[in-house]
C-alpha positions as CSV (number, residue, x, y, z in Angstrom):
1,M,4.4,-12.9,26.8
2,G,8.0,-12.0,26.8
3,I,10.4,-11.8,29.6
4,E,12.7,-8.4,30.2
5,P,16.1,-9.3,30.5
6,L,18.0,-9.4,34.0
7,L,21.8,-8.7,33.0
8,A,23.3,-6.1,29.9
9,P,26.0,-7.3,28.0
10,F,28.8,-3.9,30.1
11,L,28.6,-2.2,26.8
12,D,24.8,-1.7,26.4
13,Y,24.9,-0.7,30.4
14,C,27.7,2.3,29.3
15,D,25.4,3.1,26.6
16,A,22.4,3.4,28.3
17,L,23.9,5.6,31.2
18,G,25.2,7.7,28.4
19,I,28.6,6.9,29.4
20,K,32.2,6.2,28.6
21,P,33.7,2.6,28.9
22,T,36.0,3.6,31.5
23,K,33.6,5.5,33.8
24,G,31.5,2.5,33.9
25,H,34.6,0.3,34.8
26,E,35.1,2.9,38.1
27,L,30.8,2.4,38.9
28,I,31.2,-1.5,38.8
29,N,34.6,-0.8,41.0
30,S,32.8,1.6,43.6
31,G,30.1,-0.5,44.2
32,E,27.7,2.3,42.9
33,I,26.5,-0.7,39.5
34,E,26.6,-4.7,40.6
35,S,27.6,-7.5,38.0
36,V,28.9,-10.3,37.4
37,L,30.9,-12.7,35.0
38,V,29.3,-15.1,32.7
39,G,31.6,-17.2,30.6
40,G,34.4,-14.5,30.5
41,R,31.6,-11.5,29.4
42,R,31.1,-8.6,31.9
43,M,26.8,-8.3,32.2
44,V,25.2,-5.7,34.3
45,F,22.2,-6.6,36.5
46,V,19.4,-3.8,34.9
47,D,18.4,-3.7,38.5
48,S,21.4,-1.6,39.2
49,I,21.3,0.2,36.5
50,R,18.3,1.4,37.2
51,S,18.5,2.1,41.0
52,Y,22.0,4.5,39.9
53,A,19.6,6.2,37.2
54,E,17.4,7.0,40.0
55,K,19.9,8.3,42.6
56,L,21.1,10.8,40.2
57,R,17.1,11.8,39.5
58,N,17.0,12.1,43.6
59,K,17.6,15.3,44.8
60,S,19.2,13.6,48.1
61,Y,21.6,12.1,46.3
62,L,22.7,15.4,45.3
63,G,23.3,16.5,49.4
64,G,20.2,18.2,49.5
65,K,21.4,20.3,45.8
66,K,19.2,21.1,42.8
67,P,20.9,19.9,39.5
68,V,23.0,23.1,37.6
69,K,22.0,24.0,34.6
70,C,24.9,25.4,32.2
71,A,24.4,28.6,30.0
72,L,26.9,28.9,26.8
73,R,29.8,31.6,27.4
74,K,29.6,34.5,25.7
75,G,31.6,33.9,22.4
76,G,29.8,30.6,21.5
77,G,31.0,28.8,24.5
78,R,34.7,29.4,23.9
79,G,36.8,29.1,26.4
80,P,40.1,31.4,27.9
81,N,42.1,28.3,26.5
82,D,40.6,28.0,22.8
83,P,43.0,28.4,20.6
84,S,40.7,31.0,18.5
85,M,40.7,33.3,21.2
86,T,44.5,34.6,21.3
87,D,45.8,37.5,20.0
88,A,48.5,36.6,17.8
89,A,49.5,38.7,15.0
């Protein structure tokens, strides 16, 4: 019988959501994600991570809009500022 973890280390939380630490700090500072310091180490509440992920899944979090599906642009997804797309001779 195992006990499910209640707290996750900061970097593990970022990995779980697929975000960079900068975004992780933004979510904590905005109050979207709850965290505490334990012995000088930033720990994130696992249920807070799950709640945030559920909000992302929930249509109402997106203001009633459905998530947008992205498609590659013609030319292999290169944008107009891609150096390989210039007409330099």
